[in-house]
KOLDRENPA-975436 format. One record per residue (C-alpha): residue in one letter; x negated, z negated, y negated. Coordinates in steps of 0.5 Angstrom, whole numbers, padded with zeros to 4 digits, always signed. Each point is the difference from the previous one (the first is absolute). Layout:
REM KOLDRENPA-975436
AXZY;...
END
This chain:
REM KOLDRENPA-975436
M-0213-0184-0145;L-0002+0000-0007;E-0004-0007-0002;I-0002-0001-0007;R-0004-0006-0003;I+0000-0001-0008;H-0005-0005-0003;G+0001-0003-0007;R-0001-0006-0003;G+0006-0004-0003;G+0005+0003-0005;Q-0002+0007+0001;G+0006+0001+0004;N-0003+0001+0007;V+0006-0003+0004;V+0005+0004-0005;A-0004+0006+0002;A+0001-0002+0007;Y+0007-0001+0000;L+0001+0007-0005;L-0003+0004+0006;A+0004-0002+0005;T+0006+0001-0004;A-0002+0006+0000;A-0001+0001+0007;I+0007-0003+0002;G+0003+0005-0006;E-0003+0006+0004;G+0003-0002+0007;R-0006-0005+0002;H-0001-0006+0003;A-0005-0004-0005;Q-0003-0007+0000;A-0003-0004-0006;F-0003-0006+0000;P-0006-0004-0004;A-0005-0004+0001;F-0002-0006-0005;G-0006-0004-0001;A+0000-0004-0006;E+0006+0002-0003;R-0002+0000-0008;R-0001+0006-0004;G-0005+0004+0001;A-0002-0003+0008;P-0001+0005+0005;V+0006+0002+0003;A+0002+0005+0006;A+0007+0004+0002;F+0001+0004+0006;V+0004+0006+0001;R+0003+0003+0007;I+0003+0007-0001;A+0003+0003+0006;A+0005+0004+0004;H+0003-0005+0005;P+0002-0007-0001;I-0006-0004-0001;H-0002-0007+0004;R-0006-0002-0002;R+0000-0006-0005;D-0008-0001-0001;Q-0004+0002-0005;V-0003+0006+0000;R-0007+0000+0002;S-0002+0008+0002;P+0003+0004-0007;D+0000+0007-0001;F+0000-0002-0006;L-0003-0005-0006;I+0003+0000-0007;I-0005-0004-0004;Q+0003-0002-0007;D-0006-0003-0003;Q-0007+0003+0001;T-0003-0007+0001;L+0003-0001+0007;V-0003+0006+0003;H-0006-0004+0002;V+0004-0007+0001;P-0002-0002+0007;G+0006+0003+0005;V+0003+0005-0005;T-0001+0006+0004;T-0001-0003+0007;G+0004+0003+0005;L+0001+0007-0004;K+0001+0006+0005;P-0006+0005+0001;G+0001+0005-0006;G+0005-0005-0003;G+0002+0001-0007;I-0002-0005-0006;L+0004+0001-0006;V-0003-0005-0005;N+0002-0001-0008;S-0007+0002-0004;E-0002+0003-0006;R-0006+0002+0004;P-0002+0006+0004;A+0002-0003+0008;A-0008+0002+0002;E-0002-0005-0005;L+0005-0006+0004;G-0006+0000+0005;L+0005+0000+0006;D-0001+0002+0008;P-0001+0008-0002;G+0004+0000+0008;F+0007-0001-0005;V+0003+0005-0004;T+0000-0004-0007;L+0003+0002-0006;T+0001-0003-0007;L+0006-0001-0005;P+0000-0002-0006;A+0006-0004+0001;T-0001-0006-0005;R+0000+0005-0005;L+0005+0004+0002;A+0005-0005+0000;Q-0002-0003-0008;E+0002+0007-0002;Y+0006+0001+0003;L+0003-0007+0001;G-0004-0004-0006;R-0003-0005+0007;P-0005+0000+0003;V+0003+0000+0008;P-0003+0006+0004;N+0005+0000+0005;T+0004+0005-0001;A-0005+0005-0002;L-0005-0001+0007;L+0007+0001+0004;A+0002+0006-0003;A-0007+0003+0000;F+0000-0003+0009;L+0007+0004+0000;S-0004+0006-0003;L-0006-0001+0004;T+0004+0000+0007;G+0006+0002-0001;A+0003-0005+0004;L+0006-0001-0004;P+0002+0005-0005;L+0000-0003-0008;E+0008+0000-0001;A+0000-0005+0005;L-0005-0006-0003;I+0003+0002-0007;E+0007-0001+0004;A-0003-0007+0002;L-0002-0001-0007;A+0007+0001-0002;Q+0003-0006+0004;R-0005-0005-0004;F+0001+0004-0007;K+0004+0003-0005;G+0000+0003-0006;D-0007+0001-0005;I-0004-0003+0007;L+0002+0004+0004;E-0001+0006-0004;R-0007-0002-0001;N-0001-0001+0007;R+0003+0006+0002;K-0006+0004-0005;L-0005-0005+0003;V+0002+0002+0006;E-0001+0007-0002;A-0006+0000-0003;A-0004-0003+0005;A+0002+0004+0006;H-0004+0005-0004;E-0006-0003-0002;V-0002+0000+0009;P-0001+0006+0004;A+0008+0001+0003;G+0000+0000+0007;A-0007-0002+0001;W+0002-0005+0006;K+0005+0004+0002;E-0003+0002+0006;D-0002-0007+0002;E+0006-0003+0000;D+0004+0006+0003;A-0005-0002+0006;R+0002-0007+0000;S+0007+0002+0000;A+0000+0004+0006;
END
């Protein structure tokens, strides 16, 4: 089972990201769960969302405490207590940041990559919502699902010009990271 924890702030599309990833997995014939955990429900407050993807039915109903991967939608959260807690050894962290991963000061035991997701979203969508860009980069890094599955999940939410702009964002974000760089880790977890 692949477990992903997504950290962000209210208004960044954190919960939508989890639902899109689960929808993409289900569209590919996988079993998936997506659910949020809220603290203060206000724009800008820290929010976590959880995703599980498996080839078999998922019976667990608890929060993801030992994720394989983290997606962090706001670089200011990287040093908030608990954000990296439980990440499996050698786990991957994808951070929305203009800064190189080495400058973020995260544990070198984790494989950390950055993506300027907010800038890409602003460029392609006209809004600073980093979720779609981060999901596209995550899928490109892991090969967990094809990018087309994410586009199909987006098509269930959006139509017309907004869908087309999201499609272009997915393609651009996927090319910003080394494709397949985390695939071996994901393959080992799925075996």
